[in-house]
C-alpha positions as CSV (number, residue, x, y, z in Angstrom):
1,M,-25.1,15.0,-53.6
2,R,-23.5,11.3,-54.2
3,Y,-20.0,12.7,-53.1
4,W,-21.0,14.3,-50.3
5,L,-23.0,11.0,-48.8
6,P,-19.4,9.2,-48.3
7,L,-17.8,11.9,-46.9
8,V,-20.6,12.3,-44.0
9,W,-20.6,8.7,-43.6
10,M,-16.9,9.2,-43.0
11,V,-16.9,11.8,-40.7
12,M,-19.7,10.1,-38.7
13,T,-17.8,6.8,-38.6
14,T,-14.9,8.7,-37.1
15,F,-16.8,10.1,-34.4
16,A,-18.2,7.0,-33.3
17,L,-14.9,4.8,-33.2
18,Q,-13.2,7.9,-31.1
19,A,-16.3,7.8,-28.9
20,Q,-15.9,4.2,-29.0
21,R,-12.5,4.3,-28.1
22,K,-12.3,6.7,-25.3
23,E,-15.1,4.5,-23.4
24,D,-12.9,1.6,-23.9
25,I,-9.5,3.0,-22.3
26,L,-11.6,4.8,-19.8
27,E,-13.3,1.7,-18.8
28,E,-9.4,-0.3,-18.9
29,A,-8.2,2.4,-16.8
30,R,-11.0,2.1,-14.3
31,T,-10.3,-1.8,-13.9
32,Y,-6.9,-1.4,-13.6
33,I,-7.3,1.5,-10.5
34,A,-9.9,-0.7,-9.0
35,A,-7.3,-3.1,-9.1
36,E,-4.5,-0.6,-7.9
37,H,-2.4,-1.3,-11.0
38,Y,-1.6,2.1,-11.5
39,R,1.1,1.7,-13.7
40,D,-1.0,-0.4,-16.0
41,A,-3.6,2.4,-16.0
42,L,-1.1,5.3,-16.7
43,R,-0.1,3.0,-19.7
44,T,-3.7,2.5,-20.8
45,F,-4.1,6.4,-20.9
46,E,-1.1,7.2,-22.8
47,R,-2.2,5.0,-25.8
48,S,-4.6,7.9,-26.8
49,K,-3.0,11.5,-26.0
50,Q,-6.4,13.0,-27.6
51,V,-8.8,11.6,-24.8
52,L,-6.1,13.4,-22.1
53,K,-6.8,16.5,-24.1
54,T,-10.6,16.4,-24.2
55,D,-12.3,14.4,-21.2
56,T,-11.9,15.7,-17.5
57,E,-12.6,12.4,-15.8
58,S,-9.5,10.6,-18.0
59,R,-7.2,13.8,-16.8
60,F,-8.4,13.6,-13.4
61,L,-8.1,9.9,-13.1
62,R,-4.4,10.1,-14.7
63,A,-3.3,12.6,-11.9
64,V,-4.8,10.2,-9.1
65,C,-2.4,7.5,-10.8
66,L,0.2,9.7,-11.2
67,Y,0.0,10.5,-7.0
68,Q,0.0,6.6,-6.4
69,V,3.2,5.8,-7.9
70,N,5.0,9.0,-6.4
71,Q,5.2,11.3,-9.3
72,L,4.3,14.4,-7.0
73,E,5.3,17.0,-9.1
74,E,3.3,16.1,-12.5
75,A,0.1,14.8,-10.4
76,I,-0.6,18.3,-8.8
77,Q,0.2,20.2,-11.9
78,L,-2.6,18.3,-13.6
79,L,-4.5,18.8,-10.7
80,E,-4.3,22.4,-10.2
81,A,-5.1,22.6,-14.1
82,L,-8.4,21.0,-13.5
83,V,-9.2,23.1,-10.7
84,K,-8.3,26.5,-12.9
85,E,-9.9,25.2,-15.8
86,E,-13.2,23.3,-15.0
87,K,-15.9,25.8,-13.4
88,T,-17.1,22.6,-11.2
89,P,-13.7,20.4,-10.9
90,W,-13.8,16.9,-9.4
91,P,-14.1,17.8,-5.5
92,E,-11.2,15.0,-4.8
93,C,-8.5,17.5,-6.5
94,W,-8.4,19.3,-3.5
95,W,-8.0,16.2,-1.7
96,Y,-5.1,15.1,-3.4
97,I,-3.4,18.6,-3.9
98,G,-3.7,18.3,0.2
99,R,-2.1,14.8,0.2
100,I,0.8,16.3,-1.9
101,Y,1.4,19.4,0.2
102,H,1.3,17.4,3.2
103,A,4.1,14.9,2.2
104,R,6.3,18.0,1.3
105,H,5.6,19.6,4.7
106,Q,3.9,22.5,3.5
107,F,1.4,21.8,6.4
108,S,-0.8,25.3,6.0
109,E,-1.0,24.9,2.6
110,A,-2.3,21.3,2.6
111,A,-4.9,22.4,5.5
112,S,-6.1,24.9,3.4
113,Q,-6.8,22.1,0.8
114,Y,-8.3,20.0,2.9
115,K,-10.8,22.7,4.0
116,R,-12.2,23.1,0.4
117,Y,-12.6,19.7,0.1
118,L,-14.2,19.2,3.5
119,L,-16.7,22.0,2.3
120,T,-17.8,19.9,-0.6
121,L,-18.9,17.0,2.1
122,G,-22.5,16.6,3.1
123,G,-22.8,16.2,7.1
124,D,-23.1,12.7,6.7
125,H,-20.1,11.8,4.4
126,P,-18.2,9.1,5.1
127,N,-15.0,10.8,4.2
128,R,-15.6,13.8,6.6
129,A,-13.9,11.9,9.6
130,M,-10.7,11.1,7.5
131,V,-10.1,15.0,6.2
132,I,-10.9,16.2,10.2
133,E,-8.1,14.3,10.9
134,A,-5.9,14.9,8.1
135,I,-6.3,18.9,9.5
136,R,-5.9,18.0,13.0
137,R,-2.4,16.2,11.6
138,C,-1.4,19.3,9.6
139,D,-1.9,21.5,12.9
140,N,0.5,18.8,14.7
141,G,3.2,19.3,11.8
142,L,3.3,22.6,12.2
143,R,3.9,22.5,15.9
144,L,6.3,20.1,15.4
145,L,8.7,22.1,12.9
146,H,9.6,24.3,15.5
147,R,10.9,21.7,17.4
148,P,14.6,20.5,16.7
149,A,15.0,16.8,15.0
150,E,15.6,13.9,17.2
151,V,15.9,11.7,14.7
152,V,17.0,11.5,10.7
153,V,14.8,10.0,8.1
154,E,16.8,8.3,5.8
155,N,16.0,5.9,2.4
156,M,17.3,2.7,2.6
157,G,18.2,2.8,-1.2
158,N,17.5,0.6,-4.1
159,A,18.7,-2.3,-2.6
160,V,15.8,-2.6,-0.1
161,N,13.1,-0.7,-1.4
162,T,11.2,-1.5,-5.1
163,E,8.1,-0.1,-6.6
164,G,6.0,-3.1,-4.6
165,D,5.1,-2.8,-0.6
166,E,8.4,-3.1,1.7
167,F,6.7,-3.0,5.5
168,A,6.9,-4.5,9.0
169,P,10.7,-4.3,9.7
170,V,12.2,-6.0,12.5
171,L,15.9,-6.1,13.6
172,S,17.7,-9.0,14.7
173,P,18.1,-9.4,18.3
174,N,21.7,-10.5,17.8
175,Y,22.9,-8.8,14.8
176,A,22.7,-5.4,14.8
177,T,23.6,-5.0,10.8
178,R,20.6,-7.4,9.9
179,L,17.3,-6.6,9.2
180,Y,14.1,-8.5,8.5
181,F,11.0,-7.2,6.5
182,T,8.0,-8.4,4.9
183,A,7.6,-7.4,1.2
184,A,5.2,-7.8,-1.7
185,R,7.1,-7.3,-4.6
186,Q,7.9,-8.7,-7.9
187,G,9.4,-11.8,-8.1
188,N,7.5,-13.3,-4.9
189,V,6.9,-17.2,-4.5
190,G,3.5,-17.7,-6.1
191,G,3.4,-14.9,-8.6
192,P,0.4,-12.5,-8.7
193,R,-2.9,-13.6,-7.1
194,N,-6.5,-12.4,-7.6
195,R,-8.9,-11.9,-4.4
196,Q,-9.7,-15.5,-4.9
197,M,-6.1,-16.1,-4.9
198,M,-6.1,-17.3,-8.0
199,P,-3.0,-16.6,-10.5
200,D,-3.9,-13.8,-12.0
201,E,-1.0,-12.1,-14.4
202,Q,-3.0,-8.9,-15.4
203,F,-5.0,-8.0,-11.9
204,G,-3.3,-9.9,-9.4
205,H,-1.2,-8.7,-6.7
206,F,2.1,-10.1,-5.2
207,T,1.3,-11.3,-1.6
208,G,3.7,-11.0,0.9
209,D,7.3,-13.3,1.6
210,M,10.0,-12.8,4.1
211,F,13.5,-10.7,3.2
212,V,16.4,-10.1,5.2
213,T,19.1,-7.2,4.4
214,R,22.8,-6.9,5.8
215,L,24.3,-3.6,6.4
216,Q,27.8,-3.3,5.2
217,G,30.4,-0.5,5.3
218,G,27.7,1.5,5.9
219,K,25.4,0.4,2.8
220,W,22.4,-2.2,3.1
221,L,22.9,-5.0,1.0
222,P,20.4,-5.9,-1.7
223,A,17.5,-7.9,0.1
224,E,17.6,-11.5,-0.1
225,A,14.3,-14.0,0.1
226,M,14.2,-16.3,3.2
227,H,14.0,-20.1,2.8
228,S,11.9,-21.8,0.3
229,T,10.3,-23.4,3.5
230,L,9.2,-19.9,5.0
231,N,7.9,-18.4,1.7
232,T,5.1,-20.2,0.2
233,P,2.5,-18.8,-2.4
234,Q,0.6,-17.6,0.7
235,H,1.0,-14.3,2.6
236,E,3.7,-14.5,4.9
237,Q,4.7,-11.9,7.6
238,L,7.5,-11.7,10.1
239,M,6.2,-10.7,13.5
240,G,8.8,-10.9,15.7
241,F,12.3,-12.8,17.7
242,S,12.2,-14.6,21.1
243,A,14.4,-12.0,23.6
244,N,17.8,-15.0,22.5
245,G,17.0,-14.5,18.6
246,Q,16.7,-18.3,18.6
247,V,13.0,-18.2,17.7
248,M,11.1,-16.2,14.7
249,L,7.3,-16.0,15.1
250,Y,5.6,-15.6,11.8
251,F,2.3,-15.1,10.1
252,Q,1.0,-17.7,7.1
253,G,-2.1,-17.4,5.5
254,W,-4.1,-16.7,2.2
255,T,-5.0,-13.5,3.4
256,T,-3.7,-11.3,6.1
257,E,-6.5,-12.0,8.5
258,S,-7.2,-15.8,7.7
259,G,-4.1,-17.8,8.5
260,E,-1.8,-19.1,11.4
261,I,1.0,-17.9,13.6
262,F,4.3,-20.3,13.3
263,A,7.6,-20.7,15.3
264,D,10.8,-20.8,13.5
265,T,13.7,-21.9,15.0
266,F,16.6,-21.3,12.2
267,Q,17.5,-24.9,11.5
268,Q,19.9,-25.6,8.6
269,A,17.8,-26.5,5.4
270,S,19.1,-30.1,5.9
271,Q,17.6,-30.3,9.0
272,R,14.2,-29.2,8.4
273,A,11.1,-30.9,9.3
274,L,8.2,-30.6,5.9
275,T,6.3,-28.9,8.8
276,I,6.7,-25.8,10.9
277,A,5.6,-25.7,14.7
278,P,2.3,-23.7,15.1
279,F,2.7,-20.6,18.0
280,L,0.8,-21.6,21.1
281,S,-1.2,-18.6,22.2
282,P,-4.1,-16.8,22.7
283,L,-3.8,-15.2,19.1
284,S,-6.3,-16.1,16.5
285,P,-6.3,-14.4,13.2
286,R,-9.6,-15.7,12.2
287,Q,-10.9,-13.7,15.2
288,G,-9.0,-10.7,13.5
289,D,-5.6,-10.9,15.9
290,L,-3.0,-8.8,13.7
291,Y,0.5,-7.1,14.4
292,A,1.6,-9.2,17.2
293,S,4.7,-8.1,19.1
294,L,6.8,-10.7,21.5
295,Y,8.3,-8.6,24.7
296,N,10.9,-10.8,26.6
297,D,9.6,-13.7,25.7
298,T,6.6,-13.6,28.1
299,L,4.6,-10.4,27.2
300,L,2.4,-10.5,23.7
301,I,0.7,-7.4,22.8
302,F,-1.4,-7.4,19.7
303,A,-4.1,-5.5,17.8
304,S,-7.4,-7.3,17.2
305,R,-10.9,-6.5,15.9
306,R,-12.6,-9.6,18.1
307,P,-15.7,-9.1,19.2
308,G,-15.7,-7.0,22.7
309,G,-13.4,-4.4,21.5
310,F,-14.4,-0.5,21.4
311,G,-14.5,-0.6,17.4
312,G,-11.7,-1.0,14.6
313,L,-8.7,-2.0,15.5
314,D,-8.1,-2.2,19.5
315,L,-4.8,-3.0,21.5
316,Y,-4.8,-6.3,23.5
317,R,-2.3,-8.0,25.5
318,T,-1.8,-11.4,27.0
319,A,1.3,-12.7,29.3
320,L,3.1,-16.1,29.6
321,R,2.5,-17.7,33.1
322,N,3.5,-21.2,34.0
323,G,3.9,-22.5,30.8
324,A,0.8,-21.1,29.3
């Protein structure tokens, strides 16, 4: 009997350690996913192949992470396996399978998956409106498939795009070969920051900086960050130019909804003042004003969540008259 006791203790200890390790891995992965650090979550799962083999939640979360980093083929294989193997699969599997079909322009298949997910939602579920809208967009996609293509969509390549977020592109009004945009990516001023905007290398996110790229010989050159007086640890987003291209409007703030709008006149670095003039207009990011577009220097159109709207983001306009 004395020889059996150590063996039983060893087996029980091994099971306890495996259970503890599984919970630790799941908790760490969930934390990364909550912070939208999907590649870090994937690396966490890779540390234990056994957890991925035996734990359904881990497999589902890994599939979601693969979807988020655009590894769609591997993601859909995992999701379809979960749907086939489990008697009660995660209902969200059908949602993500639908999203992948949708991205591939397989609209009928996407709508079918969306409808399966919709059947699992209660009448007051907050996701119902989102799913119904996705089904409507699939119907629009099927209609558009039979129309001749009027544009060509082409990725601008690794010189411009990274694993970060590139958004808000604005063409130069003076140079047809010059494109400005905003990006939240590795190497931005200020480094990754948490929700309190404090430096956080593990769970933080990069704020937006402004970049410019140029077309040369039919190829886009590597994007360059704009001047250090424009890009700061805060979030900067280019908004537009005056008609003659001499004034650039951009937003700056610690969050995308709390900051100021500035006007820059493209002065040389040696001529720049320490402060930049605010843009004098009715726009107020603190009231929820976003995404301004300036037309012919006299018409400003923007989105806002300010009080008095219809709910969510509404479009507003303001015109320049007699200098105000």
